[in-house]
All heavy atoms as a GROMACS GRO file, in nm:
protein
  622
    1MET      N    1   0.279  -1.825   0.856
    1MET     CA    2   0.225  -1.816   0.722
    1MET      C    3   0.188  -1.672   0.686
    1MET      O    4   0.210  -1.630   0.574
    1MET     CB    5   0.103  -1.908   0.712
    1MET     CG    6   0.055  -1.922   0.572
    1MET     SD    7   0.181  -2.000   0.474
    1MET     CE    8   0.087  -2.062   0.342
    2THR      N    9   0.132  -1.598   0.781
    2THR     CA   10   0.094  -1.460   0.751
    2THR      C   11   0.218  -1.372   0.731
    2THR      O   12   0.209  -1.270   0.665
    2THR     CB   13   0.007  -1.401   0.863
    2THR    OG1   14   0.079  -1.405   0.985
    2THR    CG2   15  -0.123  -1.476   0.874
    3PHE      N   16   0.331  -1.415   0.788
    3PHE     CA   17   0.456  -1.342   0.768
    3PHE      C   18   0.488  -1.334   0.619
    3PHE      O   19   0.525  -1.228   0.567
    3PHE     CB   20   0.570  -1.410   0.844
    3PHE     CG   21   0.706  -1.358   0.806
    3PHE    CD1   22   0.749  -1.235   0.851
    3PHE    CD2   23   0.789  -1.430   0.722
    3PHE    CE1   24   0.873  -1.186   0.816
    3PHE    CE2   25   0.912  -1.383   0.686
    3PHE     CZ   26   0.954  -1.260   0.732
    4PHE      N   27   0.472  -1.444   0.548
    4PHE     CA   28   0.504  -1.446   0.406
    4PHE      C   29   0.405  -1.363   0.325
    4PHE      O   30   0.440  -1.304   0.223
    4PHE     CB   31   0.508  -1.590   0.354
    4PHE     CG   32   0.625  -1.666   0.407
    4PHE    CD1   33   0.606  -1.771   0.496
    4PHE    CD2   34   0.754  -1.632   0.371
    4PHE    CE1   35   0.714  -1.840   0.546
    4PHE    CE2   36   0.862  -1.701   0.420
    4PHE     CZ   37   0.843  -1.805   0.508
    5LEU      N   38   0.281  -1.355   0.370
    5LEU     CA   39   0.182  -1.270   0.306
    5LEU      C   40   0.224  -1.123   0.318
    5LEU      O   41   0.222  -1.048   0.219
    5LEU     CB   42   0.045  -1.291   0.368
    5LEU     CG   43  -0.068  -1.203   0.315
    5LEU    CD1   44  -0.103  -1.243   0.174
    5LEU    CD2   45  -0.188  -1.212   0.406
    6HIS      N   46   0.264  -1.082   0.437
    6HIS     CA   47   0.308  -0.944   0.459
    6HIS      C   48   0.439  -0.916   0.386
    6HIS      O   49   0.457  -0.807   0.331
    6HIS     CB   50   0.322  -0.915   0.607
    6HIS     CG   51   0.191  -0.914   0.680
    6HIS    ND1   52   0.092  -0.824   0.653
    6HIS    CD2   53   0.144  -0.994   0.779
    6HIS    CE1   54  -0.012  -0.848   0.732
    6HIS    NE2   55   0.018  -0.952   0.809
    7LEU      N   56   0.528  -1.012   0.384
    7LEU     CA   57   0.655  -0.995   0.313
    7LEU      C   58   0.629  -0.980   0.163
    7LEU      O   59   0.689  -0.894   0.097
    7LEU     CB   60   0.747  -1.114   0.340
    7LEU     CG   61   0.885  -1.108   0.276
    7LEU    CD1   62   0.964  -0.992   0.333
    7LEU    CD2   63   0.959  -1.239   0.298
    8GLY      N   64   0.539  -1.060   0.108
    8GLY     CA   65   0.505  -1.049  -0.034
    8GLY      C   66   0.442  -0.915  -0.068
    8GLY      O   67   0.471  -0.856  -0.172
    9THR      N   68   0.357  -0.866   0.022
    9THR     CA   69   0.296  -0.735   0.001
    9THR      C   70   0.401  -0.626   0.004
    9THR      O   71   0.400  -0.534  -0.079
    9THR     CB   72   0.190  -0.709   0.110
    9THR    OG1   73   0.096  -0.815   0.110
    9THR    CG2   74   0.120  -0.577   0.087
   10LEU      N   75   0.495  -0.634   0.098
   10LEU     CA   76   0.602  -0.535   0.106
   10LEU      C   77   0.689  -0.538  -0.020
   10LEU      O   78   0.723  -0.432  -0.074
   10LEU     CB   79   0.688  -0.561   0.230
   10LEU     CG   80   0.809  -0.470   0.249
   10LEU    CD1   81   0.762  -0.326   0.272
   10LEU    CD2   82   0.893  -0.518   0.364
   11ILE      N   83   0.722  -0.655  -0.067
   11ILE     CA   84   0.804  -0.667  -0.187
   11ILE      C   85   0.729  -0.611  -0.309
   11ILE      O   86   0.788  -0.542  -0.392
   11ILE     CB   87   0.847  -0.813  -0.209
   11ILE    CG1   88   0.946  -0.854  -0.101
   11ILE    CG2   89   0.907  -0.834  -0.347
   11ILE    CD1   90   0.978  -1.002  -0.099
   12ALA      N   91   0.599  -0.639  -0.318
   12ALA     CA   92   0.520  -0.588  -0.431
   12ALA      C   93   0.513  -0.435  -0.428
   12ALA      O   94   0.528  -0.370  -0.532
   12ALA     CB   95   0.380  -0.648  -0.427
   13VAL      N   96   0.492  -0.377  -0.310
   13VAL     CA   97   0.485  -0.231  -0.300
   13VAL      C   98   0.621  -0.170  -0.335
   13VAL      O   99   0.628  -0.069  -0.407
   13VAL     CB  100   0.439  -0.189  -0.158
   13VAL    CG1  101   0.459  -0.041  -0.135
   13VAL    CG2  102   0.294  -0.227  -0.138
   14CYS      N  103   0.728  -0.229  -0.286
   14CYS     CA  104   0.862  -0.178  -0.318
   14CYS      C  105   0.894  -0.192  -0.466
   14CYS      O  106   0.961  -0.106  -0.523
   14CYS     CB  107   0.968  -0.249  -0.233
   14CYS     SG  108   0.964  -0.204  -0.060
   15ALA      N  109   0.846  -0.299  -0.530
   15ALA     CA  110   0.870  -0.319  -0.673
   15ALA      C  111   0.796  -0.213  -0.756
   15ALA      O  112   0.847  -0.166  -0.856
   15ALA     CB  113   0.826  -0.459  -0.714
   16VAL      N  114   0.676  -0.176  -0.713
   16VAL     CA  115   0.599  -0.077  -0.788
   16VAL      C  116   0.654   0.063  -0.766
   16VAL      O  117   0.664   0.143  -0.860
   16VAL     CB  118   0.450  -0.084  -0.748
   16VAL    CG1  119   0.372   0.032  -0.807
   16VAL    CG2  120   0.391  -0.217  -0.791
   17TYR      N  121   0.692   0.095  -0.643
   17TYR     CA  122   0.734   0.231  -0.608
   17TYR      C  123   0.886   0.245  -0.590
   17TYR      O  124   0.930   0.336  -0.521
   17TYR     CB  125   0.664   0.276  -0.480
   17TYR     CG  126   0.516   0.295  -0.498
   17TYR    CD1  127   0.425   0.207  -0.441
   17TYR    CD2  128   0.466   0.401  -0.573
   17TYR    CE1  129   0.289   0.224  -0.458
   17TYR    CE2  130   0.332   0.419  -0.590
   17TYR     CZ  131   0.243   0.331  -0.532
   17TYR     OH  132   0.108   0.349  -0.550
   18TYR      N  133   0.966   0.160  -0.654
   18TYR     CA  134   1.110   0.164  -0.629
   18TYR      C  135   1.172   0.297  -0.672
   18TYR      O  136   1.264   0.346  -0.607
   18TYR     CB  137   1.181   0.046  -0.695
   18TYR     CG  138   1.192   0.053  -0.845
   18TYR    CD1  139   1.305   0.107  -0.906
   18TYR    CD2  140   1.091   0.008  -0.927
   18TYR    CE1  141   1.316   0.115  -1.042
   18TYR    CE2  142   1.100   0.014  -1.063
   18TYR     CZ  143   1.214   0.068  -1.121
   18TYR     OH  144   1.224   0.075  -1.256
   19LYS      N  145   1.123   0.358  -0.780
   19LYS     CA  146   1.180   0.487  -0.822
   19LYS      C  147   1.152   0.596  -0.719
   19LYS      O  148   1.240   0.674  -0.685
   19LYS     CB  149   1.123   0.527  -0.958
   19LYS     CG  150   1.174   0.442  -1.072
   19LYS     CD  151   1.113   0.488  -1.203
   19LYS     CE  152   1.157   0.397  -1.316
   19LYS     NZ  153   1.096   0.435  -1.443
   20LEU      N  154   1.029   0.599  -0.669
   20LEU     CA  155   0.993   0.699  -0.567
   20LEU      C  156   1.070   0.675  -0.438
   20LEU      O  157   1.120   0.770  -0.377
   20LEU     CB  158   0.843   0.696  -0.540
   20LEU     CG  159   0.793   0.788  -0.428
   20LEU    CD1  160   0.818   0.934  -0.465
   20LEU    CD2  161   0.647   0.762  -0.401
   21ILE      N  162   1.082   0.549  -0.398
   21ILE     CA  163   1.157   0.516  -0.276
   21ILE      C  164   1.302   0.559  -0.290
   21ILE      O  165   1.360   0.618  -0.198
   21ILE     CB  166   1.143   0.367  -0.244
   21ILE    CG1  167   1.000   0.333  -0.205
   21ILE    CG2  168   1.240   0.326  -0.133
   21ILE    CD1  169   0.970   0.184  -0.197
   22TRP      N  170   1.362   0.533  -0.406
   22TRP     CA  171   1.502   0.572  -0.428
   22TRP      C  172   1.517   0.724  -0.425
   22TRP      O  173   1.612   0.777  -0.369
   22TRP     CB  174   1.553   0.513  -0.559
   22TRP     CG  175   1.695   0.544  -0.585
   22TRP    CD1  176   1.745   0.619  -0.686
   22TRP    CD2  177   1.808   0.505  -0.506
   22TRP    NE1  178   1.881   0.626  -0.675
   22TRP    CE2  179   1.923   0.558  -0.567
   22TRP    CE3  180   1.823   0.428  -0.390
   22TRP    CZ2  181   2.050   0.538  -0.515
   22TRP    CZ3  182   1.950   0.409  -0.340
   22TRP    CH2  183   2.061   0.463  -0.402
   23ARG      N  184   1.421   0.797  -0.489
   23ARG     CA  185   1.427   0.943  -0.486
   23ARG      C  186   1.414   0.997  -0.344
   23ARG      O  187   1.481   1.094  -0.306
   23ARG     CB  188   1.316   1.002  -0.573
   23ARG     CG  189   1.343   0.996  -0.719
   23ARG     CD  190   1.252   1.083  -0.805
   23ARG     NE  191   1.130   1.128  -0.742
   23ARG     CZ  192   1.008   1.097  -0.784
   23ARG    NH1  193   0.991   1.018  -0.888
   23ARG    NH2  194   0.902   1.146  -0.722
   24LEU      N  195   1.328   0.935  -0.261
   24LEU     CA  196   1.312   0.980  -0.122
   24LEU      C  197   1.437   0.951  -0.040
   24LEU      O  198   1.473   1.031   0.048
   24LEU     CB  199   1.189   0.915  -0.060
   24LEU     CG  200   1.054   0.964  -0.113
   24LEU    CD1  201   0.941   0.886  -0.048
   24LEU    CD2  202   1.037   1.111  -0.092
   25ILE      N  203   1.503   0.840  -0.066
   25ILE     CA  204   1.628   0.810   0.004
   25ILE      C  205   1.733   0.914  -0.031
   25ILE      O  206   1.803   0.967   0.057
   25ILE     CB  207   1.676   0.666  -0.028
   25ILE    CG1  208   1.583   0.564   0.036
   25ILE    CG2  209   1.820   0.645   0.017
   25ILE    CD1  210   1.607   0.422  -0.009
   26LYS      N  211   1.745   0.947  -0.160
   26LYS     CA  212   1.842   1.049  -0.201
   26LYS      C  213   1.806   1.185  -0.143
   26LYS      O  214   1.894   1.261  -0.100
   26LYS     CB  215   1.851   1.056  -0.353
   26LYS     CG  216   1.916   0.935  -0.414
   26LYS     CD  217   1.950   0.954  -0.561
   26LYS     CE  218   1.829   0.978  -0.645
   26LYS     NZ  219   1.858   0.979  -0.790
   27ALA      N  220   1.676   1.218  -0.139
   27ALA     CA  221   1.633   1.345  -0.082
   27ALA      C  222   1.664   1.351   0.067
   27ALA      O  223   1.704   1.456   0.118
   27ALA     CB  224   1.484   1.367  -0.106
   28PHE      N  225   1.648   1.239   0.139
   28PHE     CA  226   1.679   1.236   0.281
   28PHE      C  227   1.828   1.259   0.306
   28PHE      O  228   1.866   1.336   0.395
   28PHE     CB  229   1.635   1.102   0.342
   28PHE     CG  230   1.666   1.090   0.488
   28PHE    CD1  231   1.594   1.161   0.581
   28PHE    CD2  232   1.770   1.009   0.531
   28PHE    CE1  233   1.622   1.151   0.717
   28PHE    CE2  234   1.800   0.998   0.665
   28PHE     CZ  235   1.725   1.069   0.758
   29ILE      N  236   1.911   1.194   0.225
   29ILE     CA  237   2.057   1.211   0.242
   29ILE      C  238   2.098   1.355   0.214
   29ILE      O  239   2.175   1.414   0.290
   29ILE     CB  240   2.132   1.111   0.152
   29ILE    CG1  241   2.109   0.968   0.201
   29ILE    CG2  242   2.281   1.143   0.147
   29ILE    CD1  243   2.157   0.861   0.107
   30SER      N  244   2.044   1.414   0.108
   30SER     CA  245   2.080   1.553   0.078
   30SER      C  246   2.020   1.649   0.181
   30SER      O  247   2.081   1.752   0.212
   30SER     CB  248   2.035   1.591  -0.062
   30SER     OG  249   1.896   1.595  -0.072
   31LEU      N  250   1.903   1.617   0.235
   31LEU     CA  251   1.843   1.700   0.340
   31LEU      C  252   1.930   1.700   0.465
   31LEU      O  253   1.957   1.806   0.522
   31LEU     CB  254   1.702   1.649   0.372
   31LEU     CG  255   1.627   1.721   0.483
   31LEU    CD1  256   1.579   1.856   0.432
   31LEU    CD2  257   1.510   1.638   0.529
   32VAL      N  258   1.974   1.583   0.508
   32VAL     CA  259   2.061   1.574   0.625
   32VAL      C  260   2.192   1.648   0.600
   32VAL      O  261   2.241   1.721   0.687
   32VAL     CB  262   2.086   1.426   0.663
   32VAL    CG1  263   2.194   1.414   0.768
   32VAL    CG2  264   1.957   1.362   0.710
   33ALA      N  265   2.247   1.633   0.480
   33ALA     CA  266   2.372   1.703   0.447
   33ALA      C  267   2.352   1.854   0.451
   33ALA      O  268   2.437   1.927   0.503
   33ALA     CB  269   2.421   1.658   0.310
   34ASP      N  270   2.241   1.903   0.396
   34ASP     CA  271   2.216   2.047   0.397
   34ASP      C  272   2.193   2.099   0.539
   34ASP      O  273   2.235   2.211   0.571
   34ASP     CB  274   2.094   2.081   0.311
   34ASP     CG  275   2.125   2.075   0.163
   34ASP    OD1  276   2.244   2.064   0.127
   34ASP    OD2  277   2.030   2.081   0.083
   35VAL      N  278   2.129   2.022   0.624
   35VAL     CA  279   2.108   2.065   0.763
   35VAL      C  280   2.242   2.078   0.834
   35VAL      O  281   2.267   2.176   0.905
   35VAL     CB  282   2.014   1.966   0.837
   35VAL    CG1  283   2.017   1.990   0.987
   35VAL    CG2  284   1.872   1.979   0.785
   36PHE      N  285   2.330   1.980   0.816
   36PHE     CA  286   2.460   1.987   0.884
   36PHE      C  287   2.552   2.094   0.825
   36PHE      O  288   2.637   2.147   0.895
   36PHE     CB  289   2.530   1.851   0.880
   36PHE     CG  290   2.478   1.756   0.983
   36PHE    CD1  291   2.411   1.641   0.946
   36PHE    CD2  292   2.494   1.781   1.119
   36PHE    CE1  293   2.361   1.553   1.041
   36PHE    CE2  294   2.446   1.695   1.214
   36PHE     CZ  295   2.379   1.581   1.175
   37ARG      N  296   2.535   2.128   0.698
   37ARG     CA  297   2.616   2.234   0.637
   37ARG      C  298   2.556   2.372   0.660
   37ARG      O  299   2.618   2.472   0.627
   37ARG     CB  300   2.629   2.211   0.488
   37ARG     CG  301   2.729   2.102   0.454
   37ARG     CD  302   2.750   2.093   0.307
   37ARG     NE  303   2.668   1.983   0.259
   37ARG     CZ  304   2.624   1.968   0.136
   37ARG    NH1  305   2.654   2.056   0.045
   37ARG    NH2  306   2.551   1.865   0.104
   38GLY      N  307   2.432   2.377   0.710
   38GLY     CA  308   2.367   2.506   0.735
   38GLY      C  309   2.305   2.566   0.610
   38GLY      O  310   2.280   2.686   0.606
   39LYS      N  311   2.279   2.486   0.509
   39LYS     CA  312   2.222   2.537   0.384
   39LYS      C  313   2.075   2.503   0.367
   39LYS      O  314   2.018   2.524   0.262
   39LYS     CB  315   2.300   2.480   0.265
   39LYS     CG  316   2.444   2.524   0.260
   39LYS     CD  317   2.512   2.468   0.139
   39LYS     CE  318   2.656   2.514   0.132
   39LYS     NZ  319   2.726   2.461   0.016
   40PHE      N  320   2.011   2.449   0.471
   40PHE     CA  321   1.871   2.410   0.462
   40PHE      C  322   1.781   2.532   0.468
   40PHE      O  323   1.796   2.617   0.556
   40PHE     CB  324   1.836   2.312   0.574
   40PHE     CG  325   1.691   2.277   0.579
   40PHE    CD1  326   1.638   2.190   0.487
   40PHE    CD2  327   1.608   2.333   0.675
   40PHE    CE1  328   1.504   2.158   0.490
   40PHE    CE2  329   1.474   2.300   0.680
   40PHE     CZ  330   1.421   2.212   0.586
   41LYS      N  331   1.688   2.541   0.372
   41LYS     CA  332   1.589   2.649   0.371
   41LYS      C  333   1.453   2.588   0.339
   41LYS      O  334   1.439   2.512   0.244
   41LYS     CB  335   1.625   2.754   0.267
   41LYS     CG  336   1.751   2.828   0.299
   41LYS     CD  337   1.779   2.935   0.198
   41LYS     CE  338   1.909   3.004   0.235
   41LYS     NZ  339   1.948   3.102   0.136
   42TRP      N  340   1.353   2.622   0.420
   42TRP     CA  341   1.219   2.569   0.399
   42TRP      C  342   1.162   2.608   0.264
   42TRP      O  343   1.096   2.529   0.198
   42TRP     CB  344   1.125   2.618   0.509
   42TRP     CG  345   1.142   2.547   0.638
   42TRP    CD1  346   1.215   2.589   0.745
   42TRP    CD2  347   1.087   2.420   0.674
   42TRP    NE1  348   1.208   2.496   0.846
   42TRP    CE2  349   1.130   2.391   0.805
   42TRP    CE3  350   1.005   2.328   0.609
   42TRP    CZ2  351   1.094   2.276   0.871
   42TRP    CZ3  352   0.969   2.213   0.676
   42TRP    CH2  353   1.014   2.187   0.805
   43LYS      N  354   1.186   2.730   0.220
   43LYS     CA  355   1.123   2.777   0.096
   43LYS      C  356   1.190   2.723  -0.030
   43LYS      O  357   1.132   2.732  -0.138
   43LYS     CB  358   1.122   2.930   0.093
   43LYS     CG  359   1.257   2.994   0.100
   43LYS     CD  360   1.245   3.143   0.106
   43LYS     CE  361   1.383   3.203   0.130
   43LYS     NZ  362   1.377   3.344   0.149
   44ASP      N  363   1.310   2.667  -0.018
   44ASP     CA  364   1.380   2.616  -0.136
   44ASP      C  365   1.370   2.464  -0.152
   44ASP      O  366   1.448   2.404  -0.223
   44ASP     CB  367   1.528   2.655  -0.128
   44ASP     CG  368   1.548   2.805  -0.137
   44ASP    OD1  369   1.461   2.873  -0.193
   44ASP    OD2  370   1.651   2.853  -0.086
   45MET      N  371   1.270   2.401  -0.089
   45MET     CA  372   1.256   2.256  -0.098
   45MET      C  373   1.187   2.216  -0.228
   45MET      O  374   1.092   2.282  -0.271
   45MET     CB  375   1.177   2.202   0.021
   45MET     CG  376   1.251   2.211   0.152
   45MET     SD  377   1.180   2.108   0.281
   45MET     CE  378   1.016   2.167   0.295
   46ASP      N  379   1.233   2.107  -0.288
   46ASP     CA  380   1.167   2.055  -0.407
   46ASP      C  381   1.055   1.959  -0.367
   46ASP      O  382   1.027   1.939  -0.249
   46ASP     CB  383   1.268   1.987  -0.499
   46ASP     CG  384   1.337   1.869  -0.435
   46ASP    OD1  385   1.327   1.852  -0.313
   46ASP    OD2  386   1.404   1.792  -0.508
   47HIS      N  387   0.990   1.900  -0.466
   47HIS     CA  388   0.875   1.813  -0.441
   47HIS      C  389   0.912   1.692  -0.354
   47HIS      O  390   0.836   1.656  -0.263
   47HIS     CB  391   0.817   1.766  -0.575
   47HIS     CG  392   0.704   1.672  -0.562
   47HIS    ND1  393   0.580   1.712  -0.518
   47HIS    CD2  394   0.695   1.539  -0.584
   47HIS    CE1  395   0.500   1.608  -0.514
   47HIS    NE2  396   0.567   1.501  -0.555
   48ASP      N  397   1.026   1.630  -0.381
   48ASP     CA  398   1.065   1.511  -0.304
   48ASP      C  399   1.094   1.545  -0.158
   48ASP      O  400   1.058   1.469  -0.068
   48ASP     CB  401   1.188   1.444  -0.367
   48ASP     CG  402   1.156   1.382  -0.501
   48ASP    OD1  403   1.039   1.345  -0.522
   48ASP    OD2  404   1.247   1.371  -0.585
   49ARG      N  405   1.158   1.658  -0.135
   49ARG     CA  406   1.185   1.697   0.004
   49ARG      C  407   1.056   1.731   0.079
   49ARG      O  408   1.043   1.700   0.196
   49ARG     CB  409   1.279   1.817   0.009
   49ARG     CG  410   1.422   1.778  -0.010
   49ARG     CD  411   1.510   1.893   0.027
   49ARG     NE  412   1.650   1.856   0.009
   49ARG     CZ  413   1.749   1.934   0.043
   49ARG    NH1  414   1.725   2.053   0.096
   49ARG    NH2  415   1.873   1.895   0.025
   50ARG      N  416   0.962   1.794   0.010
   50ARG     CA  417   0.834   1.824   0.075
   50ARG      C  418   0.761   1.696   0.112
   50ARG      O  419   0.705   1.684   0.221
   50ARG     CB  420   0.746   1.908  -0.018
   50ARG     CG  421   0.787   2.052  -0.023
   50ARG     CD  422   0.679   2.136  -0.088
   50ARG     NE  423   0.730   2.270  -0.109
   50ARG     CZ  424   0.754   2.323  -0.227
   50ARG    NH1  425   0.728   2.256  -0.336
   50ARG    NH2  426   0.802   2.445  -0.236
   51LEU      N  427   0.761   1.599   0.020
   51LEU     CA  428   0.696   1.471   0.049
   51LEU      C  429   0.765   1.402   0.165
   51LEU      O  430   0.699   1.346   0.254
   51LEU     CB  431   0.699   1.382  -0.075
   51LEU     CG  432   0.638   1.243  -0.062
   51LEU    CD1  433   0.491   1.254  -0.022
   51LEU    CD2  434   0.654   1.167  -0.191
   52LEU      N  435   0.896   1.407   0.169
   52LEU     CA  436   0.972   1.347   0.278
   52LEU      C  437   0.939   1.414   0.412
   52LEU      O  438   0.919   1.346   0.512
   52LEU     CB  439   1.122   1.357   0.249
   52LEU     CG  440   1.216   1.291   0.346
   52LEU    CD1  441   1.196   1.140   0.344
   52LEU    CD2  442   1.359   1.323   0.310
   53MET      N  443   0.930   1.546   0.413
   53MET     CA  444   0.897   1.617   0.536
   53MET      C  445   0.755   1.583   0.581
   53MET      O  446   0.730   1.564   0.700
   53MET     CB  447   0.911   1.768   0.517
   53MET     CG  448   1.054   1.813   0.496
   53MET     SD  449   1.164   1.770   0.630
   53MET     CE  450   1.106   1.879   0.756
   54MET      N  451   0.660   1.572   0.487
   54MET     CA  452   0.523   1.536   0.523
   54MET      C  453   0.518   1.395   0.580
   54MET      O  454   0.443   1.368   0.675
   54MET     CB  455   0.431   1.549   0.402
   54MET     CG  456   0.400   1.693   0.366
   54MET     SD  457   0.276   1.708   0.237
   54MET     CE  458   0.373   1.673   0.092
   55LEU      N  459   0.597   1.304   0.524
   55LEU     CA  460   0.603   1.168   0.578
   55LEU      C  461   0.658   1.167   0.720
   55LEU      O  462   0.606   1.098   0.807
   55LEU     CB  463   0.689   1.079   0.488
   55LEU     CG  464   0.624   1.028   0.362
   55LEU    CD1  465   0.728   0.961   0.272
   55LEU    CD2  466   0.513   0.932   0.395
   56MET      N  467   0.765   1.244   0.743
   56MET     CA  468   0.825   1.247   0.876
   56MET      C  469   0.730   1.308   0.978
   56MET      O  470   0.716   1.257   1.089
   56MET     CB  471   0.958   1.323   0.873
   56MET     CG  472   1.068   1.244   0.806
   56MET     SD  473   1.233   1.312   0.831
   56MET     CE  474   1.234   1.448   0.720
   57ILE      N  475   0.662   1.416   0.941
   57ILE     CA  476   0.567   1.480   1.032
   57ILE      C  477   0.448   1.387   1.056
   57ILE      O  478   0.398   1.376   1.168
   57ILE     CB  479   0.522   1.616   0.976
   57ILE    CG1  480   0.639   1.714   0.980
   57ILE    CG2  481   0.403   1.672   1.053
   57ILE    CD1  482   0.614   1.843   0.904
   58GLY      N  483   0.403   1.317   0.953
   58GLY     CA  484   0.291   1.226   0.967
   58GLY      C  485   0.322   1.104   1.052
   58GLY      O  486   0.232   1.041   1.108
   59LEU      N  487   0.450   1.067   1.063
   59LEU     CA  488   0.488   0.951   1.142
   59LEU      C  489   0.516   0.983   1.289
   59LEU      O  490   0.539   0.891   1.368
   59LEU     CB  491   0.612   0.884   1.081
   59LEU     CG  492   0.586   0.810   0.950
   59LEU    CD1  493   0.717   0.762   0.891
   59LEU    CD2  494   0.493   0.693   0.973
   60ILE      N  495   0.510   1.110   1.326
   60ILE     CA  496   0.534   1.147   1.466
   60ILE      C  497   0.437   1.077   1.562
   60ILE      O  498   0.479   1.023   1.664
   60ILE     CB  499   0.531   1.301   1.484
   60ILE    CG1  500   0.656   1.361   1.419
   60ILE    CG2  501   0.524   1.339   1.631
   60ILE    CD1  502   0.655   1.513   1.415
   61PRO      N  503   0.305   1.072   1.531
   61PRO     CA  504   0.215   1.000   1.623
   61PRO      C  505   0.250   0.852   1.638
   61PRO      O  506   0.232   0.795   1.745
   61PRO     CB  507   0.077   1.017   1.559
   61PRO     CG  508   0.088   1.138   1.476
   61PRO     CD  509   0.230   1.142   1.427
   62LEU      N  510   0.302   0.790   1.533
   62LEU     CA  511   0.343   0.650   1.543
   62LEU      C  512   0.456   0.634   1.643
   62LEU      O  513   0.456   0.543   1.725
   62LEU     CB  514   0.386   0.598   1.406
   62LEU     CG  515   0.441   0.456   1.404
   62LEU    CD1  516   0.330   0.357   1.434
   62LEU    CD2  517   0.506   0.427   1.272
   63PHE      N  518   0.554   0.724   1.639
   63PHE     CA  519   0.665   0.714   1.732
   63PHE      C  520   0.624   0.746   1.875
   63PHE      O  521   0.684   0.698   1.970
   63PHE     CB  522   0.781   0.804   1.687
   63PHE     CG  523   0.843   0.759   1.558
   63PHE    CD1  524   0.845   0.843   1.449
   63PHE    CD2  525   0.896   0.633   1.546
   63PHE    CE1  526   0.901   0.801   1.329
   63PHE    CE2  527   0.953   0.589   1.427
   63PHE     CZ  528   0.955   0.674   1.319
   64LEU      N  529   0.521   0.828   1.891
   64LEU     CA  530   0.471   0.859   2.024
   64LEU      C  531   0.408   0.736   2.090
   64LEU      O  532   0.401   0.728   2.212
   64LEU     CB  533   0.371   0.974   2.019
   64LEU     CG  534   0.427   1.110   1.981
   64LEU    CD1  535   0.316   1.212   1.971
   64LEU    CD2  536   0.533   1.154   2.078
   65LEU      N  537   0.363   0.640   2.010
   65LEU     CA  538   0.306   0.518   2.066
   65LEU      C  539   0.409   0.434   2.142
   65LEU      O  540   0.374   0.354   2.226
   65LEU     CB  541   0.245   0.432   1.955
   65LEU     CG  542   0.119   0.485   1.892
   65LEU    CD1  543   0.078   0.397   1.775
   65LEU    CD2  544   0.007   0.491   1.993
   66PHE      N  545   0.537   0.453   2.109
   66PHE     CA  546   0.642   0.374   2.170
   66PHE      C  547   0.698   0.437   2.298
   66PHE      O  548   0.788   0.380   2.360
   66PHE     CB  549   0.755   0.349   2.071
   66PHE     CG  550   0.712   0.262   1.957
   66PHE    CD1  551   0.685   0.316   1.833
   66PHE    CD2  552   0.694   0.126   1.975
   66PHE    CE1  553   0.645   0.237   1.727
   66PHE    CE2  554   0.652   0.044   1.871
   66PHE     CZ  555   0.628   0.100   1.747
   67LEU      N  556   0.647   0.553   2.337
   67LEU     CA  557   0.692   0.614   2.462
   67LEU      C  558   0.627   0.542   2.578
   67LEU      O  559   0.508   0.514   2.578
   67LEU     CB  560   0.652   0.762   2.464
   67LEU     CG  561   0.726   0.854   2.368
   67LEU    CD1  562   0.670   0.995   2.379
   67LEU    CD2  563   0.874   0.854   2.394
   68PRO      N  564   0.706   0.512   2.682
   68PRO     CA  565   0.647   0.446   2.799
   68PRO      C  566   0.555   0.542   2.874
   68PRO      O  567   0.588   0.659   2.895
   68PRO     CB  568   0.768   0.408   2.884
   68PRO     CG  569   0.879   0.492   2.834
   68PRO     CD  570   0.850   0.529   2.692
   69VAL      N  571   0.438   0.492   2.913
   69VAL     CA  572   0.339   0.574   2.984
   69VAL      C  573   0.340   0.527   3.130
   69VAL      O  574   0.323   0.407   3.156
   69VAL     CB  575   0.199   0.557   2.924
   69VAL    CG1  576   0.096   0.637   3.002
   69VAL    CG2  577   0.200   0.599   2.777
   70PRO      N  578   0.361   0.618   3.225
   70PRO     CA  579   0.364   0.576   3.366
   70PRO      C  580   0.230   0.513   3.407
   70PRO      O  581   0.124   0.558   3.370
   70PRO     CB  582   0.387   0.707   3.442
   70PRO     CG  583   0.439   0.803   3.342
   70PRO     CD  584   0.387   0.759   3.209
   71GLY      N  585   0.240   0.407   3.486
   71GLY     CA  586   0.122   0.340   3.537
   71GLY      C  587   0.066   0.231   3.448
   71GLY      O  588  -0.031   0.167   3.483
   72THR      N  589   0.128   0.210   3.330
   72THR     CA  590   0.077   0.107   3.240
   72THR      C  591   0.160  -0.021   3.246
   72THR      O  592   0.124  -0.119   3.185
   72THR     CB  593   0.075   0.156   3.095
   72THR    OG1  594   0.208   0.190   3.056
   72THR    CG2  595  -0.017   0.274   3.079
   73GLY      N  596   0.270  -0.020   3.316
   73GLY     CA  597   0.355  -0.136   3.325
   73GLY      C  598   0.456  -0.148   3.211
   73GLY      O  599   0.531  -0.244   3.206
   74MET      N  600   0.457  -0.050   3.118
   74MET     CA  601   0.556  -0.052   3.009
   74MET      C  602   0.692  -0.015   3.064
   74MET      O  603   0.703   0.078   3.147
   74MET     CB  604   0.517   0.045   2.898
   74MET     CG  605   0.398   0.002   2.819
   74MET     SD  606   0.355   0.121   2.691
   74MET     CE  607   0.504   0.134   2.597
   75LYS      N  608   0.794  -0.085   3.024
   75LYS     CA  609   0.929  -0.052   3.067
   75LYS      C  610   1.005   0.013   2.953
   75LYS      O  611   0.988  -0.022   2.838
   75LYS     CB  612   1.001  -0.180   3.113
   75LYS     CG  613   0.932  -0.240   3.232
   75LYS     CD  614   1.010  -0.356   3.285
   75LYS     CE  615   0.932  -0.411   3.403
   75LYS     NZ  616   1.002  -0.511   3.474
   76SER      N  617   1.089   0.110   2.988
   76SER     CA  618   1.164   0.181   2.886
   76SER      C  619   1.286   0.106   2.841
   76SER      O  620   1.327   0.009   2.891
   76SER     CB  621   1.206   0.317   2.937
   76SER     OG  622   1.279   0.305   3.056
   0.00000   0.00000   0.00000
């Protein structure tokens, strides 16, 4: 039952912020393309790219939670 509550919340948030989410997806694709083409410059980033970079940097601690820690019984 709580699954549907969380799913409804996710759908509501996506419905409200769909324009921002779409802009961030486009910014991510162009960012990856610029990195592979060698045209990426920190000082030439627009607002959406800055927000995307802040989100990625802010999520680093979350990804560190998934690293296996020796002695805890977590398997990789």
